[in-house]
C-alpha positions as CSV (number, residue, x, y, z in Angstrom):
1,M,8.1,-49.3,6.4
2,R,9.2,-48.1,3.1
3,Q,6.2,-45.7,3.1
4,K,7.3,-44.2,6.3
5,S,10.9,-43.7,5.1
6,T,9.7,-42.0,2.0
7,T,7.4,-39.7,4.0
8,R,10.4,-38.9,6.3
9,T,12.7,-38.2,3.3
10,Q,10.0,-35.8,1.9
11,K,9.7,-34.0,5.1
12,L,13.5,-33.5,5.5
13,T,13.6,-32.4,1.9
14,G,10.8,-29.8,2.5
15,Y,12.7,-28.6,5.6
16,L,15.9,-28.4,3.6
17,F,14.3,-26.1,1.0
18,L,12.6,-23.9,3.6
19,T,15.7,-23.3,5.6
20,P,17.2,-20.6,3.5
21,A,13.9,-18.7,3.4
22,A,13.4,-19.1,7.0
23,L,16.9,-17.8,7.7
24,M,16.4,-14.7,5.5
25,I,13.2,-14.0,7.3
26,V,14.8,-14.3,10.8
27,I,18.0,-12.3,9.8
28,F,16.5,-9.5,7.9
29,M,12.9,-9.3,9.4
30,I,12.4,-10.8,12.9
31,I,15.8,-9.7,14.4
32,P,15.6,-6.1,13.1
33,L,12.0,-5.9,14.3
34,V,12.9,-7.1,17.8
35,W,15.8,-4.7,17.9
36,N,13.8,-1.9,16.9
37,I,11.2,-2.6,19.6
38,V,14.0,-2.9,22.2
39,L,15.6,0.3,21.1
40,S,12.4,2.2,21.2
41,F,12.6,1.9,25.0
42,C,16.2,3.2,25.2
43,A,18.2,6.4,24.3
44,W,21.1,6.0,21.8
45,N,22.9,8.3,19.5
46,G,24.9,5.6,17.6
47,N,28.1,6.1,19.5
48,S,27.4,6.2,23.1
49,A,26.1,3.3,25.3
50,V,22.4,2.3,25.0
51,I,20.5,3.8,28.1
52,F,17.1,2.4,29.1
53,K,14.5,5.0,29.3
54,G,11.2,3.1,29.7
55,F,8.2,4.7,27.9
56,E,9.8,8.1,27.7
57,N,10.2,7.9,23.9
58,Y,6.5,7.0,23.4
59,V,5.4,9.8,25.6
60,H,7.5,12.2,23.5
61,L,5.6,10.9,20.5
62,F,2.3,12.1,21.8
63,T,3.6,15.3,23.3
64,D,5.4,16.5,20.1
65,R,3.0,18.0,17.8
66,T,5.1,17.6,14.7
67,I,5.5,14.0,15.3
68,R,1.7,13.5,15.8
69,V,1.0,15.5,12.5
70,T,3.3,13.3,10.5
71,L,1.4,10.3,11.7
72,Q,-1.8,11.8,10.7
73,R,-0.4,12.6,7.3
74,S,0.7,8.9,6.9
75,I,-2.7,7.7,7.9
76,F,-4.4,10.1,5.3
77,M,-2.0,9.0,2.6
78,A,-2.6,5.3,3.3
79,L,-6.3,5.7,3.3
80,V,-6.5,7.8,0.1
81,S,-4.1,5.4,-1.7
82,T,-6.1,2.4,-0.6
83,V,-9.4,3.8,-1.8
84,V,-8.0,4.7,-5.2
85,A,-6.1,1.5,-5.5
86,M,-9.0,-0.7,-4.6
87,G,-11.6,1.3,-6.6
88,L,-9.5,1.6,-9.7
89,G,-8.2,-2.0,-9.5
90,L,-11.8,-3.4,-9.2
91,I,-13.2,-1.3,-12.0
92,Y,-10.4,-2.4,-14.2
93,A,-11.0,-6.0,-13.4
94,F,-14.6,-5.8,-14.2
95,F,-13.9,-4.0,-17.3
96,L,-11.5,-6.6,-18.4
97,Y,-13.9,-9.5,-17.8
98,R,-16.3,-8.2,-20.4
99,M,-13.5,-8.2,-23.0
100,K,-12.3,-10.9,-25.5
101,E,-8.9,-12.7,-24.8
102,K,-6.8,-10.4,-27.2
103,E,-8.3,-7.2,-25.9
104,Q,-7.6,-8.4,-22.3
105,V,-4.0,-9.0,-23.1
106,F,-3.5,-5.5,-24.3
107,F,-5.4,-3.6,-21.6
108,R,-4.0,-5.8,-18.8
109,F,-0.6,-4.6,-19.9
110,I,-1.8,-1.0,-20.1
111,F,-3.4,-1.0,-16.7
112,F,-0.6,-3.0,-15.1
113,S,2.5,-1.1,-16.6
114,P,2.5,1.6,-13.7
115,A,3.2,-1.2,-11.1
116,M,6.2,-2.3,-13.0
117,L,8.0,1.1,-12.7
118,P,9.7,2.3,-9.3
119,M,7.8,4.7,-7.2
120,T,10.6,7.2,-7.7
121,I,10.4,7.1,-11.4
122,I,6.6,7.6,-11.1
123,G,7.3,10.6,-8.8
124,V,9.6,12.3,-11.1
125,L,7.3,11.9,-14.0
126,F,4.4,13.4,-12.2
127,V,6.4,16.3,-11.1
128,F,6.7,17.2,-14.8
129,V,2.9,16.7,-15.1
130,L,1.8,18.6,-12.0
131,S,4.2,21.4,-11.7
132,S,2.9,25.0,-12.2
133,N,4.0,25.0,-15.8
134,G,3.4,21.3,-16.2
135,L,1.6,19.2,-18.7
136,L,-1.7,19.2,-16.8
137,N,-1.9,23.0,-16.5
138,S,-0.8,23.4,-20.2
139,V,-3.5,21.1,-21.3
140,F,-6.1,23.1,-19.3
141,S,-4.9,26.3,-20.7
142,L,-4.9,24.9,-24.2
143,I,-8.7,24.0,-24.1
144,G,-9.7,27.2,-22.6
145,L,-10.0,25.9,-18.9
146,D,-7.6,28.2,-17.2
147,S,-9.7,28.4,-14.1
148,L,-8.8,24.8,-13.4
149,Q,-5.1,25.5,-13.4
150,H,-3.5,25.0,-10.0
151,A,-0.1,24.5,-8.2
152,W,-0.9,21.1,-7.4
153,L,2.3,20.2,-5.5
154,A,2.9,23.8,-4.1
155,D,-0.6,24.1,-2.4
156,P,-0.7,22.6,1.2
157,D,-4.6,21.8,0.6
158,T,-3.9,19.6,-2.4
159,A,-0.2,18.3,-2.3
160,L,-0.8,15.3,0.2
161,L,-4.1,14.4,-1.5
162,V,-2.3,14.4,-5.0
163,L,0.5,12.2,-3.6
164,G,-2.0,9.7,-2.2
165,I,-4.0,9.5,-5.5
166,I,-0.7,8.9,-7.4
167,Q,0.4,6.1,-5.0
168,G,-3.0,4.5,-5.2
169,W,-2.9,4.8,-9.0
170,K,0.5,2.9,-9.2
171,Q,-0.9,0.0,-7.1
172,S,-4.2,-0.2,-8.8
173,G,-2.6,-2.5,-11.5
174,V,-1.7,-5.2,-8.9
175,V,-5.2,-5.1,-7.6
176,M,-6.6,-5.4,-11.1
177,L,-4.4,-8.4,-12.0
178,L,-5.3,-10.5,-8.9
179,C,-8.9,-9.6,-9.0
180,A,-9.2,-10.4,-12.6
181,T,-7.5,-13.7,-11.9
182,A,-9.9,-14.4,-9.1
183,L,-12.8,-13.7,-11.5
184,M,-11.7,-16.0,-14.0
185,T,-11.8,-18.9,-11.6
186,L,-15.6,-18.5,-11.1
187,P,-17.6,-21.1,-12.9
188,S,-19.5,-19.6,-15.9
189,S,-22.8,-21.6,-14.9
190,L,-23.4,-19.0,-12.2
191,Y,-23.5,-16.2,-14.7
192,E,-25.7,-18.3,-17.0
193,C,-28.2,-18.8,-14.2
194,A,-28.0,-15.1,-13.4
195,V,-28.9,-14.2,-17.0
196,L,-31.8,-16.5,-17.0
197,E,-33.1,-14.7,-14.0
198,G,-32.9,-11.4,-15.8
199,A,-29.8,-10.1,-14.0
200,N,-27.8,-7.5,-15.9
201,Y,-24.0,-7.1,-15.7
202,W,-24.1,-4.8,-12.6
203,D,-26.3,-7.2,-10.8
204,Q,-23.8,-10.0,-11.6
205,V,-21.1,-7.8,-10.2
206,K,-23.0,-7.0,-7.1
207,M,-24.5,-10.3,-6.2
208,I,-22.0,-12.9,-7.6
209,M,-18.5,-11.5,-8.3
210,M,-18.0,-9.2,-5.3
211,P,-19.1,-11.8,-2.7
212,L,-17.0,-14.6,-4.3
213,I,-13.9,-12.8,-4.7
214,K,-14.1,-11.2,-1.1
215,P,-11.1,-13.3,0.2
216,T,-8.8,-11.7,-2.5
217,I,-10.2,-8.2,-2.0
218,K,-9.3,-8.7,1.8
219,L,-5.9,-9.9,1.0
220,L,-5.4,-7.0,-1.4
221,M,-6.7,-4.3,0.9
222,S,-4.2,-5.3,3.7
223,M,-1.4,-5.2,1.3
224,V,-2.3,-1.8,-0.1
225,L,-2.9,-0.4,3.3
226,M,0.5,-1.7,4.6
227,S,2.1,-0.3,1.6
228,G,0.4,3.1,2.0
229,F,1.8,3.6,5.4
230,K,5.4,3.3,3.9
231,S,5.0,6.6,1.9
232,Y,8.6,7.7,1.7
233,D,10.0,7.4,-1.9
234,I,6.9,9.0,-3.6
235,V,7.0,11.9,-1.2
236,Y,10.7,12.4,-1.4
237,S,10.8,12.2,-5.2
238,M,7.9,14.8,-5.8
239,T,7.9,17.2,-2.8
240,Q,10.7,16.3,-0.4
241,G,8.1,16.9,2.3
242,G,7.1,20.4,1.0
243,P,5.7,22.9,0.7
244,G,7.2,23.6,4.1
245,E,6.6,20.3,5.9
246,F,3.0,19.8,4.7
247,T,3.7,16.5,3.2
248,Y,6.2,15.3,5.7
249,T,5.1,11.8,6.6
250,A,6.1,9.4,9.4
251,P,8.6,7.4,7.3
252,M,10.4,10.6,6.5
253,K,10.3,11.8,10.0
254,I,11.9,8.5,11.2
255,I,14.8,9.1,8.7
256,Q,15.2,12.7,10.0
257,V,15.0,12.0,13.6
258,G,17.5,8.9,13.3
259,F,19.8,9.9,10.8
260,T,19.9,13.6,11.1
261,Y,19.3,14.1,14.9
262,N,20.9,10.8,15.8
263,E,17.9,10.0,18.1
264,Y,17.7,6.5,17.3
265,G,15.4,5.6,20.3
266,T,12.8,8.2,19.3
267,A,13.0,7.2,15.7
268,S,12.6,3.5,16.8
269,A,9.6,4.4,18.8
270,L,8.0,6.2,15.9
271,G,8.6,3.2,13.6
272,T,7.0,0.9,16.2
273,M,4.0,3.2,16.6
274,L,3.6,3.3,12.9
275,V,3.6,-0.5,12.7
276,I,1.0,-0.7,15.4
277,I,-1.3,1.8,13.7
278,A,-0.9,0.1,10.4
279,A,-1.7,-3.3,12.0
280,L,-4.9,-1.8,13.6
281,F,-6.1,-0.4,10.4
282,V,-5.5,-3.7,8.6
283,I,-7.4,-5.6,11.4
284,V,-10.3,-3.1,11.1
285,A,-10.5,-3.4,7.3
286,R,-10.5,-7.2,7.5
287,V,-13.0,-7.3,10.2
288,A,-15.2,-4.9,8.2
289,L,-14.9,-7.1,5.0
290,K,-15.7,-10.3,7.0
291,G,-18.5,-12.0,5.2
292,E,-20.0,-15.5,4.3
293,T,-18.0,-18.4,3.0
294,Y,-19.3,-19.6,-0.4
295,E,-18.7,-23.1,-1.9
296,Y,-19.1,-23.4,-5.7
């Protein structure tokens, strides 16, 4: 009887501690999401009555070329930033694993430090680096590589790619930290057996490390992909959508349509569509990385 009472008390205590977090999620995530979905089927300018329009807002998304292009740019930035973040993060993690403890602490701080800075600060810093008279072009001129000088942020062919690379570079520190932590949990006996079989470090990475930390990689890829679709702060701080509107992404278009044109129904439909596209890409990425389950 006493054991049942103790179990009931523990459950009540757990529910008590979970309640504030659950309320925060409901108030600031679930209710706004539901309201956004409902509003996406309506017309509203913020002052007048809400008028139901059915799928008219969604039809407008697919018939308006400027909106379709912003969605394509967001997809491009998300893919570029994900490839850069995952690639650099894994390289950093495998690089750290070969180091001694003191060296790991130093380089872990170096690689993770960009992730501690706000994206806006990163954007402002890289404006000085990548502008026509910036640090990168000055270095090229100093070492005699004037042919490599380029207006990185003013050229429509390179601006969006550069933004995606910078966003991925900032997120690579988080990927590195979690992958390095996952590698440290693997038993050393696996590597000892691999060495006895004549495997080099690359063989160990390919045959042991990558398969065993795949759950961590799947989680990180989902996080980085979702973050890549929310490309607003880095774009606004570096190009403000320019040159022209060649780096105008879907989040910036949502702000413009909603708060400049007061078309909150269209903005909500665009936001809902962006969430659906991001979810589809996350699902595809997780299915593509689906593999065996290992026990060790």
